[in-house]
C-alpha positions in Angstrom: -143.6 -0.2 -54.0 -146.8 1.7 -54.3 -147.2 5.4 -53.8 -150.2 7.8 -54.1 -150.6 11.5 -54.6 -153.4 13.8 -55.5 -153.3 16.2 -58.5 -155.7 18.8 -59.8 -156.7 19.3 -63.4 -155.9 23.0 -64.1 -156.7 23.4 -67.8 -159.8 25.4 -68.6 -160.8 22.6 -71.0 -160.1 19.8 -68.5 -158.2 16.6 -69.4 -158.8 16.9 -73.1 -157.5 14.6 -75.9 -154.2 16.3 -76.6 -153.4 16.5 -72.9 -154.3 12.9 -72.4 -152.0 11.8 -75.2 -149.1 13.7 -73.5 -150.0 12.1 -70.2 -149.9 8.6 -71.9 -146.5 9.4 -73.4 -145.1 10.4 -70.0 -146.6 7.2 -68.4 -145.1 4.9 -71.0 -141.5 5.9 -70.1 -141.8 3.9 -66.9 -142.2 0.2 -66.0 -144.5 1.1 -63.1 -148.3 0.8 -63.5 -149.8 4.2 -63.1 -153.5 4.5 -62.3 -155.7 7.6 -62.2 -158.7 7.6 -59.8 -161.7 9.9 -59.8 -164.0 8.7 -57.0 -164.7 5.1 -57.8 -163.7 5.4 -61.4 -160.1 4.1 -62.2 -158.1 4.4 -65.4 -154.8 3.1 -66.6 -152.6 6.1 -67.4 -151.6 4.4 -70.6 -155.1 4.0 -71.9 -156.7 6.9 -73.9 -160.2 5.4 -73.4 -159.6 5.0 -69.7 -158.3 8.6 -69.3 -161.2 10.1 -71.3 -163.7 8.0 -69.3 -162.7 9.9 -66.2 -164.5 13.0 -67.4 -161.9 15.2 -65.6 -162.9 18.8 -66.0 -161.0 21.9 -64.7 -160.7 21.6 -60.9 -161.2 17.9 -60.8 -159.0 16.2 -58.2 -157.4 12.9 -59.3 -155.6 10.4 -57.2 -152.5 9.1 -59.0 -151.3 5.7 -57.9 -147.9 4.5 -59.1 -146.9 0.8 -58.4 -143.5 -0.7 -59.4 -139.8 -0.5 -59.2 -139.6 3.1 -60.5 -142.8 4.3 -58.8 -141.3 7.5 -57.3 -139.8 8.7 -60.6 -143.0 7.8 -62.5 -145.2 9.6 -60.0 -142.9 12.6 -60.0 -143.2 13.0 -63.8 -146.9 12.6 -63.7 -147.1 15.3 -61.0 -144.9 17.6 -63.0 -147.1 17.0 -66.1 -150.2 18.1 -64.2 -148.4 21.1 -62.8 -146.8 22.3 -66.1 -149.1 24.8 -68.0 -147.4 24.2 -71.4 -148.7 20.6 -71.4 -152.3 21.7 -71.4 -152.5 24.0 -74.5 
């Protein structure tokens, strides 16, 4: 199963290192492969270098693709992560 959803980076500092680490920890809870896309650039949500290479600043729209047996749950957690202000400080 593969599902896709768009999220927006809301932090004034963008998808910075601390937020990226939190995102990785959330992604690692699941068996599904989670990919972040910004235009033509794709990054594995479990890769710090990949996430940082996106250059996702405030207001950047990212496409989240979750593929695997627990894809809906994984995508839900990633969506909640992007929508939760306490994850970004």
